[in-house]
N, C-alpha and C positions, 0 to 999 in steps of 0.2 A: 133404954139403950138398945139399939138394933144390933144384933149379932147374926152373921151368916158364916157358917163353918162348913167348908167342903171336905170331903173324904172320898177315898176310893181310887185315887190315882196310883198308877203302878207302871212298871215296864212290861210290855207285851210284844209278841211277835206280830208281824203283818198278818192280817186276816183274823186276828184275835178280837175278843170282846171285853168290855169293861162296863161297870155301872158306877157312876159317880153319884154322890148324895150331897145335899146341902141342907143342913139343919138351920132353921130360922127361928129367931126369937126377938121379942121386943117390937114387933110390927104386926099389923092386921093382915096376916098371910093370905087369907082368902080374898082380900080386897086389892092386893097389889099385883102389878105385872112382874114377872120374874124372867130372867134371861140367863143363859149360859154364854160366857165370853171366854175366848182363849187368846193367849199371847205366845206365838211361836218364838223361838230364840232369835233375837235381833230384829224382830218385826213389831208392828203396832198391834194393839188389842183388836180383836175381831169378834163382834157378836154374831152368833150363828143360829141360836134357837131361842124363841120366846114363847111364853105361855101367859095369857091374860087372865084376869080375875074370873072371866066366864069360861075359862078352859080352852079358849081359842089358841091354836098353835101355829107357828110359822118357822120355817127353816131357811137357812142360806143354801144355795145350790150345792155348795161344797160338801154338805153333810146330808142332804135330802136323801131319804131312802136307807140311810145307814144309822142315823142317830134318831133317838126318840126322847123328847122332853115330856115329863109328867110330874104330877104333884100329888102329895097326900095332904090335903088341907087340914083334916083333923090333927094330923101329926106334925104339921108345919115342916114338911120335908119336900124338897125339890129333887128330882132325879134326872139323870141323863144316861140312857142306855145307849152304848156305842157298840156297833158291830162292824165287821169287815174293816178294821182299823188299818190305816195306811201310814207310812213314815211321815207324810206331810201333816198328819194329825198330832204330831209331837208338839206339845205346848204346855204352858201352865193354864189350867182351867179354873175359871172364876164363876161364881154365881153372883147375880146382882138383882136388886129389887128397886122398883120405882112405880110411879103412877103415870099410866098412860104410855104404854109401849108404842113406839113408832119405828117404821122402816123408811129408809130413803127410797127415792125413785130408782136408785141403782141397786136396790135389794140389799142394803146394809142396815144393821140395827143402829138406831140413833142412841149411842151410848150415853149422851148427855141426859137422857130421860131417866137414867138409873142413878139414884142417889146413895144407895147403900151397897157395899161390896164385901165379899169375903176375902180371905187371904190367899186362896188358891190352892190347887193340888196338881202335882206334876203328872203328866201322862207322856210316856216315852214309847214310841213304836219303832222297834228295830229288830233286825234278825241277828 
């Protein structure tokens, strides 16, 4: 049974930093694509960072240069380092696993490629 458990969400001030973690079990972690996805209040889920089985990374323009996705394959942990947080980063953050990550021509993560999801962790950026 696949389990993805996010942690690290918190309330922070604008300009602050956070690191989210996603502990994975029940799947071949080193062989899957992983993504971070967020859902702001009242909006749809948005995938913004992916890391492939070979370590290739890609980011949405909204987080490029501020967020870093990484993974510890032996430990089956996915990370998201977030810096220079903005109020518009307020959302529930999810990790997701799938086979064959893809992005649309418009620069969006194809969420349908991810079959397993965690329950999410809340990040609130406010002064």
